[in-house]
All heavy atoms as an XYZ file, in Angstrom:
850
protein
N     -27.234     31.623    -41.119
C     -28.298     31.097    -40.309
C     -29.295     30.380    -41.216
O     -29.790     30.942    -42.184
C     -28.966     32.277    -39.594
C     -30.073     31.819    -38.713
S     -30.485     33.083    -37.492
C     -31.860     33.865    -38.238
N     -29.541     29.097    -40.907
C     -30.445     28.331    -41.744
C     -31.861     28.377    -41.175
O     -32.073     28.360    -39.962
C     -29.985     26.878    -41.834
O     -30.088     26.279    -40.575
N     -32.785     28.446    -42.059
C     -34.197     28.490    -41.664
C     -34.821     27.127    -42.003
O     -34.760     26.698    -43.150
C     -34.960     29.619    -42.399
C     -36.417     29.590    -42.057
C     -34.306     30.951    -42.070
N     -35.409     26.487    -40.999
C     -36.023     25.164    -41.219
C     -37.518     25.368    -41.450
O     -38.182     26.034    -40.647
C     -35.791     24.261    -39.995
C     -36.429     22.910    -40.177
C     -34.304     24.119    -39.720
N     -38.015     24.793    -42.517
C     -39.433     24.957    -42.821
C     -40.288     24.176    -41.841
O     -39.838     23.163    -41.264
C     -39.717     24.490    -44.256
O     -39.553     23.077    -44.324
N     -41.525     24.604    -41.620
C     -42.422     23.883    -40.687
C     -42.680     22.445    -41.134
O     -42.817     21.543    -40.314
C     -43.710     24.705    -40.700
C     -43.303     26.050    -41.179
C     -42.110     25.840    -42.080
N     -42.707     22.220    -42.437
C     -42.949     20.872    -42.948
C     -41.769     19.945    -42.604
O     -41.963     18.805    -42.197
C     -43.157     20.905    -44.446
C     -43.547     19.563    -45.052
C     -43.776     19.706    -46.538
O     -43.201     20.571    -47.212
N     -44.618     18.820    -47.071
N     -40.558     20.450    -42.740
C     -39.374     19.646    -42.415
C     -39.300     19.399    -40.892
O     -38.940     18.319    -40.459
C     -38.116     20.353    -42.867
C     -36.867     19.548    -42.683
C     -35.757     20.054    -43.559
N     -34.515     19.420    -43.299
C     -34.114     18.315    -43.866
N     -34.881     17.689    -44.722
N     -32.938     17.797    -43.576
N     -39.679     20.396    -40.100
C     -39.698     20.240    -38.638
C     -40.727     19.169    -38.242
O     -40.475     18.364    -37.363
C     -40.001     21.559    -37.992
C     -39.859     21.559    -36.499
C     -40.129     22.901    -35.873
N     -40.455     23.919    -36.882
C     -40.133     25.189    -36.792
N     -39.467     25.622    -35.768
N     -40.449     26.039    -37.737
N     -41.881     19.178    -38.909
C     -42.932     18.193    -38.625
C     -42.449     16.785    -38.977
O     -42.718     15.840    -38.265
C     -44.182     18.530    -39.407
O     -45.134     17.541    -39.256
N     -41.707     16.673    -40.064
C     -41.183     15.374    -40.465
C     -40.153     14.866    -39.454
O     -40.160     13.687    -39.085
C     -40.554     15.451    -41.850
C     -40.000     14.163    -42.425
C     -41.104     13.145    -42.601
C     -39.293     14.436    -43.749
N     -39.307     15.758    -38.972
C     -38.325     15.378    -37.945
C     -39.014     14.939    -36.645
O     -38.615     13.968    -36.018
C     -37.364     16.536    -37.632
C     -36.307     16.746    -38.650
C     -35.336     17.807    -38.190
C     -34.181     17.902    -39.149
N     -33.145     18.815    -38.650
N     -40.080     15.631    -36.274
C     -40.847     15.233    -35.070
C     -41.479     13.874    -35.246
O     -41.444     13.039    -34.338
C     -41.921     16.291    -34.764
C     -42.787     16.002    -33.556
C     -41.938     16.003    -32.276
C     -43.919     17.020    -33.477
N     -42.049     13.622    -36.436
C     -42.654     12.315    -36.688
C     -41.609     11.190    -36.658
O     -41.856     10.118    -36.108
C     -43.350     12.298    -38.054
C     -44.646     13.070    -38.070
C     -45.280     13.008    -39.425
C     -46.564     13.772    -39.465
N     -47.221     13.710    -40.778
N     -40.448     11.443    -37.212
C     -39.370     10.438    -37.171
C     -38.915     10.201    -35.744
O     -38.684      9.049    -35.341
C     -38.168     10.890    -38.015
C     -38.377     10.762    -39.493
C     -37.133     11.178    -40.247
C     -37.303     11.066    -41.737
N     -36.099     11.423    -42.448
N     -38.806     11.241    -34.961
C     -38.394     11.110    -33.550
C     -39.427     10.312    -32.774
O     -39.094      9.440    -31.983
C     -38.167     12.490    -32.950
C     -37.609     12.432    -31.581
C     -36.313     12.280    -31.248
C     -38.336     12.526    -30.350
N     -36.181     12.262    -29.880
C     -37.417     12.407    -29.301
C     -39.667     12.703    -30.056
C     -37.789     12.441    -27.977
C     -40.059     12.727    -28.729
C     -39.101     12.615    -27.710
N     -40.726     10.616    -32.949
C     -41.791      9.903    -32.247
C     -41.846      8.452    -32.661
O     -42.085      7.556    -31.847
C     -43.132     10.594    -32.479
C     -43.310     11.934    -31.780
C     -44.622     12.589    -32.189
C     -43.223     11.786    -30.271
N     -41.630      8.165    -33.948
C     -41.614      6.787    -34.412
C     -40.462      6.022    -33.788
O     -40.630      4.889    -33.311
C     -41.503      6.746    -35.955
O     -42.614      7.455    -36.516
C     -41.490      5.332    -36.472
N     -39.297      6.628    -33.756
C     -38.142      5.986    -33.130
C     -38.385      5.742    -31.652
O     -38.081      4.669    -31.124
C     -36.887      6.858    -33.315
O     -36.674      7.091    -34.713
C     -35.666      6.202    -32.723
N     -38.982      6.698    -30.968
C     -39.264      6.561    -29.542
C     -40.284      5.438    -29.318
O     -40.134      4.653    -28.377
C     -39.799      7.876    -29.011
C     -40.047      7.948    -27.512
C     -38.690      7.821    -26.773
C     -40.697      9.252    -27.161
N     -41.286      5.325    -30.154
C     -42.288      4.272    -30.018
C     -41.683      2.894    -30.210
O     -41.929      1.955    -29.428
C     -43.438      4.485    -31.024
O     -44.009      5.755    -30.787
C     -44.499      3.421    -30.870
N     -40.870      2.746    -31.245
C     -40.229      1.447    -31.458
C     -39.222      1.126    -30.357
O     -39.090     -0.042    -29.970
C     -39.566      1.401    -32.846
C     -40.525      1.069    -33.932
C     -40.931      2.037    -34.820
C     -41.053     -0.209    -34.062
C     -41.835      1.750    -35.813
C     -41.948     -0.519    -35.071
C     -42.344      0.469    -35.953
N     -38.548      2.119    -29.832
C     -37.621      1.866    -28.720
C     -38.407      1.369    -27.501
O     -37.972      0.436    -26.803
C     -36.867      3.144    -28.382
N     -39.574      1.960    -27.243
C     -40.410      1.486    -26.153
C     -40.895      0.065    -26.371
O     -40.946     -0.753    -25.447
N     -41.236     -0.259    -27.615
C     -41.658     -1.629    -27.952
C     -40.569     -2.643    -27.686
O     -40.790     -3.669    -27.058
C     -42.074     -1.667    -29.427
C     -42.506     -3.017    -29.901
C     -43.751     -3.527    -29.548
C     -41.683     -3.764    -30.700
C     -44.159     -4.758    -29.989
C     -42.068     -5.005    -31.149
C     -43.305     -5.507    -30.803
N     -39.342     -2.341    -28.131
C     -38.242     -3.268    -27.916
C     -37.803     -3.299    -26.450
O     -37.361     -4.340    -25.952
C     -37.072     -2.950    -28.842
C     -37.369     -3.283    -30.268
C     -37.368     -2.319    -31.243
C     -37.688     -4.583    -30.644
C     -37.664     -2.641    -32.568
C     -37.968     -4.924    -31.943
C     -37.960     -3.941    -32.920
N     -37.911     -2.183    -25.748
C     -37.594     -2.177    -24.314
C     -38.560     -3.073    -23.555
O     -38.146     -3.865    -22.707
C     -37.652     -0.748    -23.769
C     -37.429     -0.628    -22.251
C     -35.986     -0.972    -21.908
C     -37.793      0.762    -21.785
N     -39.856     -2.952    -23.849
C     -40.838     -3.789    -23.174
C     -40.614     -5.278    -23.494
O     -40.730     -6.138    -22.623
C     -42.251     -3.375    -23.576
N     -40.257     -5.595    -24.731
C     -39.954     -6.983    -25.098
C     -38.717     -7.485    -24.388
O     -38.679     -8.640    -23.929
N     -37.703     -6.638    -24.235
C     -36.489     -7.024    -23.513
C     -36.753     -7.238    -22.052
O     -36.214     -8.180    -21.430
N     -37.611     -6.405    -21.462
C     -37.971     -6.603    -20.060
C     -38.691     -7.902    -19.870
O     -38.459     -8.626    -18.911
C     -38.809     -5.412    -19.559
C     -37.963     -4.168    -19.443
C     -39.481     -5.725    -18.231
C     -38.735     -2.898    -19.166
N     -39.559     -8.230    -20.820
C     -40.311     -9.486    -20.725
C     -39.376    -10.691    -20.728
O     -39.547    -11.600    -19.915
C     -41.276     -9.577    -21.907
C     -42.160    -10.791    -21.879
C     -43.163    -10.770    -23.007
O     -43.397     -9.709    -23.617
O     -43.705    -11.840    -23.284
N     -38.392    -10.689    -21.600
C     -37.494    -11.849    -21.671
C     -36.430    -11.858    -20.603
O     -35.940    -12.905    -20.233
C     -36.837    -11.916    -23.070
C     -37.773    -12.456    -24.094
C     -38.349    -11.637    -25.038
C     -38.123    -13.806    -24.104
C     -39.223    -12.141    -25.995
C     -38.991    -14.318    -25.044
C     -39.544    -13.464    -25.999
N     -36.034    -10.699    -20.096
C     -34.937    -10.693    -19.122
C     -35.396    -10.642    -17.680
O     -34.639    -11.016    -16.775
C     -34.012     -9.505    -19.384
O     -34.692     -8.303    -19.168
N     -36.620    -10.204    -17.406
C     -37.088    -10.093    -16.027
C     -38.238    -11.044    -15.766
O     -38.215    -11.832    -14.798
C     -37.504     -8.638    -15.704
C     -38.116     -8.539    -14.324
C     -36.320     -7.705    -15.827
N     -39.265    -11.002    -16.584
C     -40.469    -11.745    -16.298
C     -40.287    -13.255    -16.526
O     -40.649    -14.048    -15.649
C     -41.627    -11.188    -17.129
C     -41.945     -9.795    -16.634
C     -42.859    -12.084    -17.012
C     -43.019     -9.093    -17.344
N     -39.748    -13.655    -17.637
C     -39.633    -15.096    -17.878
C     -38.745    -15.814    -16.875
O     -39.115    -16.899    -16.409
C     -39.155    -15.346    -19.322
C     -40.193    -15.054    -20.378
C     -39.620    -15.359    -21.755
C     -41.464    -15.828    -20.162
N     -37.584    -15.295    -16.467
C     -36.793    -16.008    -15.464
C     -37.450    -16.071    -14.086
O     -37.231    -17.024    -13.345
C     -35.492    -15.180    -15.383
C     -35.404    -14.472    -16.664
C     -36.825    -14.191    -17.050
N     -38.278    -15.104    -13.735
C     -38.891    -15.126    -12.422
C     -40.264    -15.789    -12.426
O     -40.844    -16.015    -11.357
C     -39.055    -13.689    -11.865
O     -39.902    -12.944    -12.760
C     -37.715    -13.031    -11.728
N     -40.790    -16.103    -13.591
C     -42.140    -16.664    -13.690
C     -42.225    -18.015    -13.015
O     -43.215    -18.311    -12.332
C     -42.530    -16.763    -15.165
S     -44.211    -17.312    -15.459
N     -41.224    -18.878    -13.177
C     -41.256    -20.203    -12.576
C     -41.290    -20.128    -11.033
O     -42.080    -20.792    -10.384
C     -40.098    -21.058    -13.047
C     -39.917    -22.308    -12.218
C     -38.834    -22.646    -11.494
C     -40.867    -23.346    -12.029
N     -39.035    -23.828    -10.852
C     -40.285    -24.297    -11.143
C     -42.151    -23.572    -12.467
C     -40.933    -25.440    -10.765
C     -42.802    -24.725    -12.072
C     -42.204    -25.641    -11.214
N     -40.430    -19.260    -10.467
C     -40.453    -19.099     -9.004
C     -41.787    -18.566     -8.516
O     -42.303    -19.032     -7.510
C     -39.331    -18.147     -8.560
C     -37.951    -18.758     -8.745
O     -37.838    -19.992     -8.676
O     -37.000    -17.985     -8.954
N     -42.334    -17.606     -9.247
C     -43.619    -17.040     -8.871
C     -44.733    -18.100     -8.889
O     -45.509    -18.222     -7.943
C     -43.979    -15.902     -9.823
C     -45.330    -15.327     -9.651
C     -45.628    -14.528     -8.571
C     -46.342    -15.612    -10.562
C     -46.885    -13.997     -8.412
C     -47.599    -15.091    -10.398
C     -47.877    -14.276     -9.336
N     -44.789    -18.866     -9.954
C     -45.820    -19.905    -10.061
C     -45.638    -21.020     -9.026
O     -46.633    -21.525     -8.475
C     -45.839    -20.491    -11.495
C     -46.333    -19.499    -12.485
S     -46.225    -19.990    -14.253
C     -46.053    -21.705    -14.252
N     -44.406    -21.389     -8.741
C     -44.144    -22.457     -7.784
C     -44.471    -22.010     -6.356
O     -45.127    -22.770     -5.613
C     -42.690    -22.880     -7.885
C     -42.370    -24.120     -7.043
C     -40.925    -24.435     -7.075
N     -40.225    -23.310     -6.470
C     -39.000    -22.926     -6.784
N     -38.339    -23.566     -7.701
N     -38.435    -21.912     -6.198
N     -44.075    -20.808     -5.988
C     -44.315    -20.341     -4.623
C     -45.759    -19.929     -4.389
O     -46.320    -20.227     -3.327
C     -43.403    -19.156     -4.308
C     -41.955    -19.528     -4.208
C     -41.026    -18.333     -4.067
O     -41.560    -17.202     -3.916
O     -39.822    -18.509     -4.125
N     -46.379    -19.297     -5.360
C     -47.726    -18.769     -5.148
C     -48.800    -19.800     -5.365
O     -49.799    -19.831     -4.647
C     -47.942    -17.588     -6.069
C     -49.205    -16.848     -5.837
C     -48.861    -15.446     -5.524
N     -50.046    -14.706     -5.140
C     -50.166    -13.437     -5.304
N     -49.201    -12.778     -5.868
N     -51.220    -12.820     -4.909
N     -48.632    -20.661     -6.370
C     -49.682    -21.602     -6.746
C     -49.284    -23.067     -6.555
O     -50.081    -23.941     -6.861
C     -50.111    -21.377     -8.196
C     -50.538    -19.974     -8.478
C     -49.793    -19.151     -9.301
C     -51.705    -19.474     -7.929
C     -50.184    -17.857     -9.568
C     -52.110    -18.175     -8.200
C     -51.353    -17.363     -9.012
N     -48.045    -23.300     -6.125
C     -47.517    -24.652     -5.943
C     -47.729    -25.499     -7.198
O     -48.202    -26.625     -7.139
C     -48.158    -25.320     -4.726
C     -47.863    -24.592     -3.443
C     -48.595    -25.195     -2.240
O     -49.240    -26.240     -2.393
O     -48.502    -24.589     -1.175
N     -47.381    -24.918     -8.331
C     -47.615    -25.580     -9.608
C     -46.476    -26.501     -9.984
O     -45.372    -26.404     -9.467
C     -47.835    -24.538    -10.708
O     -46.684    -23.759    -10.890
N     -46.763    -27.409    -10.879
C     -45.782    -28.361    -11.402
C     -44.962    -27.702    -12.515
O     -45.337    -26.655    -13.031
C     -46.493    -29.600    -11.951
C     -47.357    -30.298    -10.921
C     -46.538    -31.064     -9.907
O     -45.460    -31.544    -10.259
O     -47.004    -31.168     -8.760
N     -43.857    -28.372    -12.902
C     -43.016    -27.808    -13.973
C     -43.726    -27.761    -15.311
O     -43.495    -26.878    -16.111
C     -41.724    -28.641    -14.104
C     -40.707    -28.352    -13.068
C     -39.430    -29.054    -13.396
C     -38.357    -28.691    -12.371
N     -37.093    -29.306    -12.658
N     -44.622    -28.713    -15.570
C     -45.308    -28.738    -16.870
C     -46.185    -27.495    -17.027
O     -46.423    -27.060    -18.152
C     -46.133    -30.016    -17.053
C     -47.241    -30.175    -16.068
C     -47.184    -30.839    -14.883
C     -48.561    -29.673    -16.195
N     -48.384    -30.769    -14.236
C     -49.265    -30.070    -15.031
C     -49.227    -28.920    -17.159
C     -50.593    -29.747    -14.818
C     -50.553    -28.602    -16.941
C     -51.226    -29.005    -15.790
N     -46.645    -26.931    -15.928
C     -47.482    -25.742    -16.012
C     -46.685    -24.527    -16.483
O     -47.192    -23.669    -17.193
C     -48.156    -25.456    -14.647
C     -49.287    -24.512    -14.734
C     -50.486    -24.891    -15.306
C     -49.166    -23.201    -14.274
C     -51.535    -24.012    -15.424
C     -50.225    -22.313    -14.375
C     -51.406    -22.717    -14.948
N     -45.400    -24.479    -16.107
C     -44.527    -23.418    -16.604
C     -44.362    -23.539    -18.119
O     -44.432    -22.546    -18.854
C     -43.160    -23.499    -15.909
C     -42.160    -22.477    -16.344
C     -42.412    -21.124    -16.168
C     -40.983    -22.834    -16.938
C     -41.491    -20.155    -16.572
C     -40.043    -21.895    -17.343
C     -40.324    -20.572    -17.153
O     -39.417    -19.629    -17.551
N     -44.159    -24.772    -18.594
C     -44.066    -24.978    -20.041
C     -45.351    -24.608    -20.747
O     -45.329    -24.034    -21.844
N     -46.477    -24.911    -20.118
C     -47.775    -24.562    -20.691
C     -47.948    -23.035    -20.765
O     -48.459    -22.502    -21.741
C     -48.896    -25.173    -19.847
C     -50.317    -25.018    -20.382
C     -50.479    -25.803    -21.670
C     -51.297    -25.501    -19.320
N     -47.447    -22.353    -19.745
C     -47.538    -20.872    -19.722
C     -46.687    -20.280    -20.846
O     -47.143    -19.363    -21.566
C     -47.047    -20.346    -18.369
O     -47.833    -20.920    -17.333
C     -47.161    -18.841    -18.300
N     -45.475    -20.772    -21.045
C     -44.632    -20.265    -22.132
C     -45.233    -20.578    -23.484
O     -45.181    -19.764    -24.420
C     -43.223    -20.837    -22.002
C     -42.416    -20.399    -20.807
C     -41.059    -21.059    -20.813
C     -42.265    -18.906    -20.773
N     -45.812    -21.776    -23.608
C     -46.456    -22.142    -24.874
C     -47.653    -21.279    -25.152
O     -47.906    -20.877    -26.304
C     -46.897    -23.617    -24.835
O     -45.789    -24.453    -24.680
N     -48.435    -20.934    -24.129
C     -49.593    -20.063    -24.301
C     -49.165    -18.683    -24.789
O     -49.859    -18.041    -25.588
C     -50.386    -19.958    -23.007
N     -48.033    -18.211    -24.274
C     -47.535    -16.898    -24.707
C     -47.174    -16.943    -26.198
O     -47.530    -16.017    -26.942
C     -46.326    -16.479    -23.875
C     -45.917    -15.067    -24.065
S     -44.615    -14.555    -22.942
C     -43.177    -15.122    -23.816
N     -46.501    -18.000    -26.623
C     -46.133    -18.123    -28.034
C     -47.380    -18.307    -28.902
O     -47.472    -17.761    -30.002
C     -45.190    -19.280    -28.219
O     -43.986    -19.061    -27.550
N     -48.352    -19.052    -28.399
C     -49.562    -19.289    -29.138
C     -50.364    -17.983    -29.314
O     -50.945    -17.748    -30.379
C     -50.416    -20.345    -28.419
C     -51.563    -20.948    -29.211
C     -51.036    -21.682    -30.427
C     -52.348    -21.899    -28.323
N     -50.364    -17.157    -28.290
C     -51.077    -15.863    -28.409
C     -50.392    -14.992    -29.456
O     -51.084    -14.270    -30.223
C     -51.153    -15.163    -27.070
O     -49.868    -14.742    -26.660
N     -49.066    -15.048    -29.528
C     -48.348    -14.297    -30.579
C     -48.715    -14.834    -31.955
O     -48.886    -14.064    -32.918
C     -46.848    -14.373    -30.367
C     -46.390    -13.567    -29.201
O     -47.052    -12.636    -28.787
N     -45.242    -13.937    -28.640
N     -48.882    -16.144    -32.056
C     -49.254    -16.765    -33.338
C     -50.630    -16.325    -33.797
O     -50.865    -16.065    -34.965
C     -49.200    -18.283    -33.208
C     -49.614    -19.091    -34.422
C     -48.552    -18.996    -35.497
C     -49.832    -20.534    -34.047
N     -51.572    -16.208    -32.850
C     -52.923    -15.809    -33.211
C     -53.052    -14.312    -33.456
O     -53.757    -13.879    -34.371
C     -53.920    -16.222    -32.127
C     -54.214    -17.690    -32.129
C     -54.130    -18.422    -30.965
C     -54.563    -18.369    -33.287
C     -54.388    -19.773    -30.953
C     -54.827    -19.716    -33.303
C     -54.749    -20.412    -32.120
N     -52.411    -13.479    -32.623
C     -52.613    -12.049    -32.732
C     -51.734    -11.412    -33.811
O     -52.029    -10.289    -34.222
C     -52.370    -11.376    -31.384
C     -53.543    -11.477    -30.481
C     -53.531    -12.385    -29.412
C     -54.662    -10.728    -30.700
C     -54.626    -12.495    -28.584
C     -55.767    -10.839    -29.871
C     -55.752    -11.719    -28.824
N     -50.683    -12.072    -34.263
C     -49.881    -11.516    -35.348
C     -50.678    -11.259    -36.609
O     -50.670    -10.131    -37.143
N     -51.403    -12.258    -37.122
C     -52.240    -11.999    -38.314
C     -53.371    -11.003    -38.079
O     -53.722    -10.230    -38.973
C     -52.807    -13.380    -38.663
C     -51.862    -14.349    -38.039
C     -51.332    -13.689    -36.812
N     -53.919    -10.984    -36.853
C     -54.986    -10.025    -36.575
C     -54.427     -8.602    -36.633
O     -55.043     -7.700    -37.220
C     -55.606    -10.313    -35.188
C     -56.375    -11.628    -35.246
C     -56.513     -9.173    -34.750
C     -56.829    -12.120    -33.897
N     -53.244     -8.396    -36.048
C     -52.645     -7.052    -36.107
C     -52.252     -6.704    -37.524
O     -52.340     -5.551    -37.928
C     -51.410     -6.991    -35.180
C     -51.729     -7.079    -33.705
S     -52.837     -5.786    -33.189
C     -54.144     -6.749    -32.476
N     -51.832     -7.687    -38.313
C     -51.510     -7.435    -39.714
C     -52.749     -7.014    -40.493
O     -52.687     -6.086    -41.332
N     -53.896     -7.655    -40.216
C     -55.145     -7.263    -40.890
C     -55.591     -5.855    -40.466
O     -56.067     -5.079    -41.295
C     -56.240     -8.278    -40.544
N     -55.404     -5.532    -39.191
C     -55.740     -4.166    -38.760
C     -54.856     -3.159    -39.447
O     -55.338     -2.101    -39.877
C     -55.643     -4.073    -37.196
C     -56.762     -4.887    -36.553
C     -55.717     -2.614    -36.758
C     -56.619     -5.010    -35.049
N     -53.565     -3.473    -39.569
C     -52.681     -2.532    -40.270
C     -53.077     -2.381    -41.741
O     -53.070     -1.285    -42.290
C     -51.207     -2.973    -40.200
C     -50.352     -2.153    -41.114
C     -50.022     -0.861    -40.781
C     -49.936     -2.657    -42.345
C     -49.273     -0.067    -41.644
C     -49.197     -1.883    -43.206
C     -48.866     -0.600    -42.852
O     -48.144      0.186    -43.719
N     -53.433     -3.500    -42.381
C     -53.830     -3.422    -43.797
C     -55.027     -2.514    -44.012
O     -55.168     -1.874    -45.055
C     -54.146     -4.815    -44.336
C     -52.901     -5.660    -44.539
O     -51.793     -5.083    -44.591
O     -53.022     -6.901    -44.613
N     -55.903     -2.453    -43.031
C     -57.103     -1.596    -43.154
C     -56.813     -0.151    -42.784
O     -57.391      0.755    -43.352
C     -58.227     -2.125    -42.287
C     -58.780     -3.399    -42.812
C     -59.894     -3.926    -41.971
N     -60.263     -5.232    -42.468
C     -61.447     -5.713    -42.354
N     -62.407     -5.037    -41.782
N     -61.719     -6.927    -42.819
N     -55.933      0.098    -41.796
C     -55.727      1.451    -41.308
C     -54.477      2.119    -41.851
O     -54.421      3.337    -41.952
C     -55.640      1.464    -39.778
O     -54.513      0.699    -39.350
C     -56.897      0.911    -39.166
N     -53.424      1.343    -42.122
C     -52.120      1.871    -42.553
C     -51.543      2.881    -41.564
O     -50.917      3.865    -41.938
C     -52.194      2.509    -43.934
C     -52.516      1.513    -45.008
N     -51.617      0.578    -45.437
C     -53.660      1.288    -45.704
C     -52.173     -0.164    -46.368
N     -53.409      0.243    -46.552
N     -51.762      2.641    -40.268
C     -51.218      3.491    -39.231
C     -50.317      2.667    -38.311
O     -50.746      2.184    -37.275
C     -52.344      4.151    -38.428
C     -53.165      5.110    -39.244
C     -54.143      5.900    -38.405
O     -54.251      5.672    -37.212
N     -54.876      6.789    -39.036
N     -49.073      2.557    -38.698
C     -48.125      1.747    -37.967
C     -47.889      2.270    -36.563
O     -47.911      1.513    -35.578
C     -46.780      1.690    -38.716
O     -47.010      1.294    -40.036
C     -45.826      0.725    -38.047
N     -47.647      3.561    -36.441
C     -47.311      4.125    -35.114
C     -48.439      3.926    -34.111
O     -48.208      3.576    -32.957
C     -47.000      5.607    -35.251
C     -45.626      5.869    -35.789
C     -45.286      7.339    -35.701
N     -46.299      8.155    -36.348
C     -46.178      8.656    -37.565
N     -45.111      8.402    -38.255
N     -47.137      9.394    -38.077
N     -49.670      4.166    -34.543
C     -50.815      4.006    -33.642
C     -50.943      2.558    -33.187
O     -51.160      2.276    -32.018
C     -52.086      4.486    -34.303
C     -53.344      4.410    -33.450
C     -53.210      5.305    -32.212
C     -54.576      4.800    -34.276
N     -50.793      1.627    -34.113
C     -50.899      0.212    -33.793
C     -49.806     -0.229    -32.823
O     -50.070     -0.890    -31.821
C     -50.840     -0.617    -35.063
C     -51.118     -2.104    -34.950
C     -52.512     -2.345    -34.415
C     -50.940     -2.781    -36.283
N     -48.571      0.194    -33.086
C     -47.447     -0.165    -32.198
C     -47.631      0.494    -30.836
O     -47.341     -0.128    -29.792
C     -46.110      0.225    -32.843
C     -44.971      0.078    -31.858
C     -45.852     -0.655    -34.070
N     -48.126      1.718    -30.799
C     -48.361      2.411    -29.535
C     -49.423      1.672    -28.705
O     -49.239      1.478    -27.492
C     -48.789      3.857    -29.787
C     -48.980      4.721    -28.571
C     -47.676      4.884    -27.828
C     -49.520      6.073    -28.972
N     -50.485      1.231    -29.325
C     -51.545      0.491    -28.612
C     -50.971     -0.834    -28.098
O     -51.228     -1.236    -26.951
C     -52.758      0.277    -29.517
C     -53.458      1.628    -29.743
C     -53.719     -0.728    -28.911
C     -54.537      1.596    -30.814
N     -50.203     -1.527    -28.916
C     -49.590     -2.805    -28.490
C     -48.624     -2.565    -27.330
O     -48.550     -3.382    -26.411
C     -48.898     -3.476    -29.656
C     -49.820     -3.991    -30.750
C     -49.015     -4.524    -31.932
C     -50.778     -5.030    -30.251
N     -47.872     -1.451    -27.379
C     -46.972     -1.104    -26.260
C     -47.754     -0.919    -24.971
O     -47.327     -1.373    -23.909
C     -46.197      0.182    -26.557
C     -44.981     -0.070    -27.406
O     -44.532     -1.185    -27.535
N     -44.458      0.993    -27.954
N     -48.868     -0.248    -25.052
C     -49.700     -0.004    -23.861
C     -50.164     -1.329    -23.251
O     -50.105     -1.520    -22.037
C     -50.860      0.934    -24.180
C     -50.325      2.352    -24.479
C     -51.885      0.965    -23.064
C     -51.345      3.287    -25.043
N     -50.612     -2.253    -24.107
C     -51.052     -3.543    -23.594
C     -49.894     -4.336    -22.995
O     -50.054     -4.994    -21.941
C     -51.732     -4.366    -24.704
C     -53.168     -4.020    -24.892
C     -53.586     -3.322    -26.002
C     -54.128     -4.374    -23.967
C     -54.903     -2.984    -26.216
C     -55.444     -4.072    -24.150
C     -55.842     -3.362    -25.263
N     -48.733     -4.285    -23.615
C     -47.580     -5.025    -23.084
C     -47.128     -4.434    -21.767
O     -46.825     -5.155    -20.806
C     -46.446     -5.002    -24.102
C     -45.310     -5.923    -23.716
C     -44.296     -6.083    -24.841
O     -44.408     -5.389    -25.868
O     -43.381     -6.917    -24.673
N     -47.084     -3.114    -21.657
C     -46.707     -2.487    -20.402
C     -47.743     -2.779    -19.333
O     -47.399     -3.047    -18.177
C     -46.525     -0.959    -20.613
C     -45.279     -0.703    -21.456
C     -46.440     -0.218    -19.284
C     -45.161      0.723    -21.964
N     -49.035     -2.802    -19.703
C     -50.077     -3.135    -18.741
C     -49.927     -4.552    -18.229
O     -50.075     -4.817    -17.036
N     -49.618     -5.502    -19.112
C     -49.400     -6.878    -18.665
C     -48.194     -7.009    -17.768
O     -48.237     -7.728    -16.757
N     -47.120     -6.322    -18.102
C     -45.924     -6.369    -17.238
C     -46.218     -5.730    -15.888
O     -45.742     -6.208    -14.855
C     -44.760     -5.655    -17.925
C     -44.217     -6.401    -19.117
O     -44.497     -7.590    -19.274
N     -43.495     -5.723    -19.965
N     -47.007     -4.676    -15.859
C     -47.373     -4.026    -14.604
C     -48.250     -4.950    -13.762
O     -48.072     -5.025    -12.537
C     -48.074     -2.702    -14.875
C     -48.397     -1.950    -13.633
C     -47.408     -1.323    -12.900
C     -49.693     -1.877    -13.161
C     -47.679     -0.625    -11.734
C     -49.984     -1.174    -12.010
C     -48.992     -0.573    -11.288
N     -49.179     -5.676    -14.403
C     -50.021     -6.616    -13.645
C     -49.173     -7.727    -13.030
O     -49.422     -8.154    -11.903
C     -51.094     -7.215    -14.556
C     -52.172     -6.243    -14.880
S     -53.521     -6.782    -15.957
C     -53.238     -8.425    -16.348
N     -48.141     -8.184    -13.748
C     -47.237     -9.191    -13.195
C     -46.464     -8.597    -12.021
O     -46.274     -9.259    -10.990
C     -46.280     -9.668    -14.275
C     -45.307    -10.717    -13.790
C     -45.696    -12.035    -13.624
C     -44.002    -10.369    -13.458
C     -44.792    -12.985    -13.157
C     -43.091    -11.309    -13.017
C     -43.515    -12.611    -12.870
O     -42.624    -13.552    -12.413
N     -46.046     -7.368    -12.138
C     -45.303     -6.696    -11.067
C     -46.182     -6.557     -9.809
O     -45.730     -6.780     -8.706
C     -44.835     -5.324    -11.543
C     -44.317     -4.443    -10.458
C     -43.065     -4.697     -9.885
C     -45.056     -3.374     -9.980
C     -42.568     -3.887     -8.886
C     -44.551     -2.559     -8.978
C     -43.322     -2.808     -8.437
N     -47.433     -6.156     -9.992
C     -48.325     -5.950     -8.852
C     -48.623     -7.266     -8.136
O     -48.707     -7.309     -6.904
C     -49.625     -5.259     -9.324
C     -50.687     -5.262     -8.241
C     -49.333     -3.846     -9.746
N     -48.790     -8.332     -8.880
C     -49.123     -9.603     -8.247
C     -47.890    -10.173     -7.561
O     -47.944    -10.921     -6.671
C     -49.684    -10.585     -9.259
O     -48.700    -10.976    -10.183
C-alpha cells in the first residue's frame, strides 16, 4: 500500500486544475470559431439589415482586440506570474461574451 504525501497530492490537484482551465479556454475558443462566427453573418443581416462589409468589419474588430489585449495580458502576467488566474479570468470574459451572443 503506497502512501501519497500531502505535498504530492496538492501538486496533482494543481496540475488537474491547470489542465481543466486550459481545456475550458480551448473549448470556448472552439465554440467561438465553430458556432458564433458562422452564424454571425445571418444574425447581423436579419436583425440589423447590415451590409457584407459590416461583417468583415466585425471580424477585423475581433482580431484587432486580440492584437491590443495580447500585450496587455502579457504585461499583467509579467507583474503577477499567475498564469492560471489570468487564464481563468479570460475564460470568464469569453464565456460571458458567448452567453451575451446567445441571449441576443
